[in-house]
C-alpha positions as CSV (number, residue, x, y, z in Angstrom):
1,M,-1.7,15.8,8.4
2,P,-3.0,18.2,5.7
3,V,-1.6,17.8,2.3
4,S,-1.0,20.6,-0.3
5,D,-3.2,20.9,-3.4
6,K,-0.6,19.0,-5.4
7,E,-0.3,16.1,-3.0
8,K,-2.6,13.1,-2.8
9,S,-4.4,12.0,0.4
10,L,-3.8,8.6,2.0
11,V,-7.0,6.6,2.3
12,W,-6.7,3.6,4.6
13,L,-9.2,0.9,3.8
14,H,-7.4,-1.6,6.0
15,G,-4.2,-2.2,7.9
16,E,-1.9,0.1,9.8
17,V,1.8,0.7,10.2
18,K,2.5,0.6,13.9
19,T,4.9,-0.9,16.4
20,P,5.3,-3.6,17.7
21,S,4.2,-5.4,14.5
22,L,6.6,-3.3,12.4
23,S,9.9,-2.1,13.6
24,I,10.6,1.6,13.9
25,D,12.9,1.3,10.8
26,V,10.1,-0.2,8.7
27,R,7.6,2.4,9.9
28,I,10.1,5.2,8.9
29,E,10.7,3.6,5.5
30,A,6.9,3.0,4.9
31,G,6.2,6.6,5.8
32,F,9.0,7.9,3.5
33,L,7.7,5.7,0.5
34,L,4.1,6.7,1.1
35,R,5.0,10.3,1.2
36,R,6.8,10.0,-2.2
37,L,3.6,8.4,-3.6
38,Q,1.5,11.2,-2.2
39,Q,3.8,13.7,-4.0
40,G,3.1,11.9,-7.3
41,E,6.3,10.0,-7.7
42,K,6.1,6.6,-9.5
43,L,8.0,4.0,-7.6
44,A,9.4,0.9,-9.2
45,M,11.4,-2.2,-8.2
46,P,12.7,-2.9,-5.7
47,Q,10.5,-0.6,-3.6
48,S,7.2,-1.2,-5.4
49,R,5.8,-3.6,-8.0
50,P,2.6,-3.7,-10.0
51,M,-0.2,-6.0,-8.8
52,P,-2.5,-6.3,-11.9
53,G,-4.0,-9.4,-10.4
54,I,-5.7,-7.2,-7.9
55,G,-6.7,-4.4,-10.2
56,I,-5.6,-1.5,-12.4
57,R,-3.2,1.0,-10.8
58,C,-2.6,-1.5,-7.9
59,H,0.9,-2.0,-6.5
60,E,2.6,-3.3,-3.4
61,L,5.3,-1.6,-1.4
62,R,8.1,-4.0,-0.5
63,I,9.8,-3.4,2.8
64,N,12.3,-5.7,4.5
65,D,12.6,-5.8,8.2
66,R,15.3,-7.9,9.8
67,D,14.0,-11.5,9.0
68,L,10.6,-10.4,7.8
69,T,9.2,-8.9,4.7
70,W,6.2,-6.5,4.8
71,R,3.9,-5.5,2.0
72,I,1.6,-2.5,1.7
73,V,-0.9,-3.0,-1.1
74,Y,-2.2,0.2,-2.6
75,R,-3.9,1.7,-5.6
76,I,-3.1,5.0,-7.2
77,E,-6.1,7.3,-7.7
78,S,-6.0,10.8,-9.2
79,D,-6.5,12.4,-5.8
80,A,-5.4,9.7,-3.3
81,I,-3.2,6.7,-2.5
82,V,-5.7,4.0,-1.4
83,I,-4.2,1.5,1.1
84,L,-5.8,-1.9,0.7
85,D,-3.8,-4.0,3.1
86,V,-0.7,-4.3,5.2
87,F,0.7,-7.8,5.7
88,E,3.7,-9.9,6.5
89,K,4.8,-11.8,3.4
90,K,6.0,-15.3,4.2
91,T,6.2,-16.9,0.7
92,N,7.3,-15.7,-2.8
93,K,3.7,-15.6,-4.0
94,T,1.0,-13.2,-2.5
95,P,-1.5,-15.4,-0.7
96,K,-4.8,-15.9,-2.5
97,N,-6.8,-14.6,0.5
98,V,-4.9,-11.3,0.4
99,M,-5.6,-11.0,-3.3
100,D,-9.3,-11.7,-2.8
101,T,-9.6,-9.4,0.2
102,C,-8.0,-6.5,-1.7
103,K,-10.3,-7.1,-4.7
104,G,-13.3,-7.0,-2.4
105,R,-12.2,-3.8,-0.7
106,L,-11.7,-2.2,-4.1
107,K,-15.3,-3.1,-5.1
108,V,-16.6,-1.5,-1.9
109,Y,-14.4,1.5,-2.4
110,N,-15.5,1.9,-6.0
111,R,-19.1,1.6,-5.1
112,E,-18.9,4.2,-2.4
113,I,-17.0,6.8,-4.3
114,K,-19.2,6.8,-7.3
């Protein structure tokens, strides 16, 4: 979908928002929140929280689905919202492997855009 000159593109480095993994309600909420980010809105708790342990301008969308909790890890760029990962969160702490994977994807992204 084309975006206007004032809207940011979505750049998917990993993950997807699809059924059956995510319910239709979560897909709708994720799309709504991502669209708000594309339009330049800054989201805060409870929808989004900063993830400085991954990198600067990194955050996670927090979406509840029945008895599951989904996270979409993203970074805000001047021209894009970069999606680093989509995962089901099972504990209070973000798993180390998710943190490490997202950091690695950012390194590759930074190297390729420069």
